[in-house]
C-alpha positions in Angstrom: 0.2 0.3 -0.2 1.6 3.1 -0.9 1.7 6.2 1.1 -1.5 8.1 1.3 -0.2 12.8 2.0 -2.7 15.4 2.5 -2.8 18.2 -0.6 0.6 20.4 -0.4 1.8 17.3 2.2 4.2 15.4 -0.3 7.6 15.1 0.9 10.5 16.1 -1.1 11.7 13.7 -4.2 8.6 13.0 -5.0 6.1 13.9 -8.3 3.2 13.4 -10.5 4.0 12.2 -13.8 3.2 15.9 -14.4 6.5 17.1 -12.5 8.0 14.8 -13.7 7.2 15.3 -17.8 8.4 19.3 -16.8 11.4 17.9 -15.7 12.2 15.7 -19.3 12.1 12.4 -16.9 8.7 9.6 -16.4 8.3 7.0 -14.1 9.9 4.4 -16.1 8.1 1.5 -14.9 8.4 2.3 -11.5 5.5 1.7 -8.9 4.0 4.6 -7.4 5.2 5.7 -4.4 2.2 7.9 -2.5 -0.9 9.6 -3.0 -2.2 12.5 -2.7 -5.4 13.2 -1.7 -7.2 16.8 -2.4 -10.1 16.8 -0.4 -13.3 18.0 -1.3 -16.8 19.5 -0.4 -19.7 17.0 -1.5 -17.4 14.0 -3.3 -14.3 12.0 -2.8 -11.1 13.6 -3.1 -9.3 14.3 -5.5 -6.3 11.8 -6.4 -2.8 12.5 -7.7 -0.3 9.4 -7.6 3.3 10.6 -7.0 6.8 9.0 -8.2 10.1 8.8 -6.6 12.3 11.3 -8.8 15.5 9.3 -8.4 14.4 6.1 -9.5 12.9 8.3 -13.0 13.8 8.2 -16.3 14.6 10.4 -18.7 12.1 11.0 -21.6 12.5 9.0 -24.5 13.8 11.3 -27.3 10.9 11.8 -30.7 12.2 9.4 -33.4 10.8 10.2 -37.3 8.9 7.5 -36.9 7.3 8.4 -33.6 7.0 11.9 -35.1 5.0 10.6 -38.0 3.2 8.1 -35.7 1.8 11.0 -34.5 1.0 13.4 -37.4 -0.9 10.6 -38.8 -2.9 10.5 -35.4 -3.2 14.2 -35.4 -5.1 14.1 -38.4 -7.1 11.3 -37.9 -8.5 13.0 -35.7 -8.7 16.2 -37.3 -10.8 14.3 -40.2 -14.4 14.9 -40.7 -15.3 11.4 -41.6 -18.1 12.9 -43.4 -17.4 15.1 -45.7 -13.6 14.0 -45.4 -12.2 16.8 -44.7 -9.0 18.6 -42.7 -10.7 21.3 -40.7 -8.0 22.1 -38.9 -9.4 21.1 -34.7 -9.7 18.3 -33.6 -13.5 16.4 -34.1 -16.0 16.7 -31.3 -16.3 12.7 -30.1 -19.7 13.6 -28.8 -20.5 15.1 -32.7 -19.1 12.7 -34.6 -18.0 14.7 -37.4 -17.4 18.3 -38.0 -19.3 21.3 -37.0 -20.8 22.7 -40.2 -21.5 19.2 -41.5 -23.1 18.9 -37.9 -25.4 21.5 -38.8 -26.1 21.1 -41.9 -29.5 19.2 -41.6 -30.1 15.7 -44.2 -26.2 15.4 -44.4 -25.6 12.7 -42.3 -25.2 8.7 -43.1 -27.5 6.6 -43.0 -26.2 4.2 -40.7 -29.3 2.3 -40.3 -29.7 0.5 -43.4 
């Protein structure tokens, strides 16, 4: 069981994933060292997992293949499945298509047949 600390009371030498990334580090396969709980009024506490900084590893460098794969994934998120246009922003999952296609009546693909 990992140690549990209250918000802002975690000891030095521990960091969240975002804090590690800002330092150019990653957890590197280590287990969660501790948790920070931030209390909320009517719901359960917010939980952040902490990792030991001294066991963290450097972030892997971006290779050309990884950069190409990331670019392809982002292009797929920007491409409307209805009009096949790159709309320049990530398509909202709630709409499933670009805003102009969603706002235009009778342009949706019929998926019932």
